[in-house]
N, C-alpha and C positions, 0 to 999 in steps of 0.2 A: 465736630461731627456731628452729625443728623443721627438721631437714633428712630429706626422704624421697629414697631411691637405687630406681632401678630394679632389676632382675635384669639380669645381663650380657645375657642371649636380647632382654629389652626394649628393653637399650640398644641395643645392635647394631641389630635392627629398626628404633629411631629415627635411628638415624644415617645407616641406609639409605635411610630414606623421606622425609626434611625436614632444611631446613639445621639444625643447633643455633646457639643464639644465646649469646655470648661477650662478654667484655671483656678486654682487654689495656692495657697499663700500659707507658709509658715514663717512667722517674723521669726528673724533670728537674733542674737546678741553675740559676740564674742568676744573673750578675755583680751585685755588691751596687754601689747609689748610685743616682743619678739616672736612670741609664740599664737599663731591667730585657731585659739583651742573654744568650740563650741561649748557658750557655758549655760543661756536660756532659751527656750523658745517659746513664742508666745499664743494664746485660745483664745477665741472667741467662746463665750457662753452666749446660746439661742434656743430657740424654741426648733426644736427637731420633729420627725414624725412618732417618736419613740419618747416625745418628753422633753425637758431643757438638761442641753448636752455641751460641752465643751467639744469644740469643732474646728477646724483649719479656715481660714475665711476665704471666701472665694465664691464663684457664678458662673454663670454661662459666657461665654464669649459673644459677642455681638458681632454682627454682619460688616464686614469690613474692619474690622479694630483691630490692630496692630496687636501681639501679646503681652508686650511691654504696657502697652495703654491698659488691659485687661487688669494686668495687676496692680497698675495704679488706682484703677477706678475701683476694684472689688478693697482694696486697702482704704482708701477715703472715702467710700461709702460706711464701710463698716469702722474706721478708724475716727474719720473726721480730717476735714481741708488740712488742719497743721499739722498732720504729719509729712515728713519725706519719704515716701519710699527708696533706698539706693537699689534700685535696677536698669541696666546699660540694655540700649536697645536690642543687641543682638543678643540678649543674656537668654540660657536655654535652660529648657525647665532640668530639677534635680530629678525627679520623679516621674511616670507616666504610669494613674492611678484609671483601675477601671469598676464603674459602678453596675449595680444591677441592682433588679426589686426582689431577686432570691438572695444574693449576697453572698451565695456559696464561691467557692474558693475559685478564681482569682480574683473573684469580684471583690469591695469592698458593698457597701449597703445603702441604696436607695431607691425606695419604695415607689418614687416617682415615676420612673425611666433610666433608661441605659444611658450610662453619660461614660465620656474619657474624657479625663483632667489633667490637665500639664499642670505638675505640681514644682511651686518654685518657692526656695528659700530666700526669703530679704532681710537685708539690713533695713532699719529706717531710723531717723529722727522724730523727734516733738515726745508730746504725752497724747497718747491717744485718750479719745471723749469715745465710747462706743455709740452707737447708733443705725439705722437701719434695721436687719434681723439681729446685728450684735447687742446682746443687754448690758455683755461686761466683758473686761478684756483682761488677762493675767497673765505675767511672765512666770515661766515656772522653771526651776533650775530642772538640768537634764536626770538627776537622779529623784527627780518627785515629779515627775508628768501623771497627769491622773492615773488610776486606772480604766481599763477599758470598758467595763460598763458603765462610767460616766463623761466617754466620748462619742460620741452622736456618728451616725452612717459607716461603725466599723474603719473609722478612720484612725485606729488606735495602729492599725496594719500599716499603713498611708507614713502615717509619723514616726513607726519602728523604723520602716524603709529608707527615710529622710534623713533620721539618726546616724544609720549607719554606713550612710552615704557622706554624710557631711563631716563622722569622725575620720574618716579616709582622708578626705581634705582638710584636715585639722590647718594644714601650715599655709592656705591658700583662701585669697578671700572669695566671695560669694560671684561678683562678677567676672573673676578671671580663673571660673574654674578652669580645668582642659576640654579643648576642646579640639574633634578629630580633626586630625590637618590631613589631607592628600596633597600626593604629589604630582604634578604634570608632567611626563615624559613626554619630551619631543626629540625629534631625528634632527631637528638642523642647529644647526649650531648658531651663537650670538656671532650674530658682525659689528 
């Protein structure tokens, strides 16, 4: 896919004019066995406008880039090409987060822009090698996630929402999360 980047001036104009679409990723590990129970989540340590903090993996969506490809790209840019994200072509986001410069509810904080982020929980294989913005990657047990003051962009609220939703789906694999089904009613009988 050919990537088209904007000039800095054009990008600043866009950031100040419309919400930017992003993807965020919460790497997830589940227990083995018959019950698929969330065990750990992964976060990256990176520089933020407020210092070095633990964050979700993420960034903006490229023009004409499918969502699942954006998730893969963000994960490999942050964790290296040796990791293999388990994401289906039509996998839906687990949570939709809103960011703004004010960070007032219902927004998380991003002093750079107003953005909407589609947050995915993704299982992966391989040993992460942090790169790009990621200084370090670590798996955290569910009861041992860093406190809010150590998490960047006020993403603690996004992480908590994702954990709540993942607990409700503890017997379901991530790519198999329930999708809304619509019945189509027709008045014609099958021939």
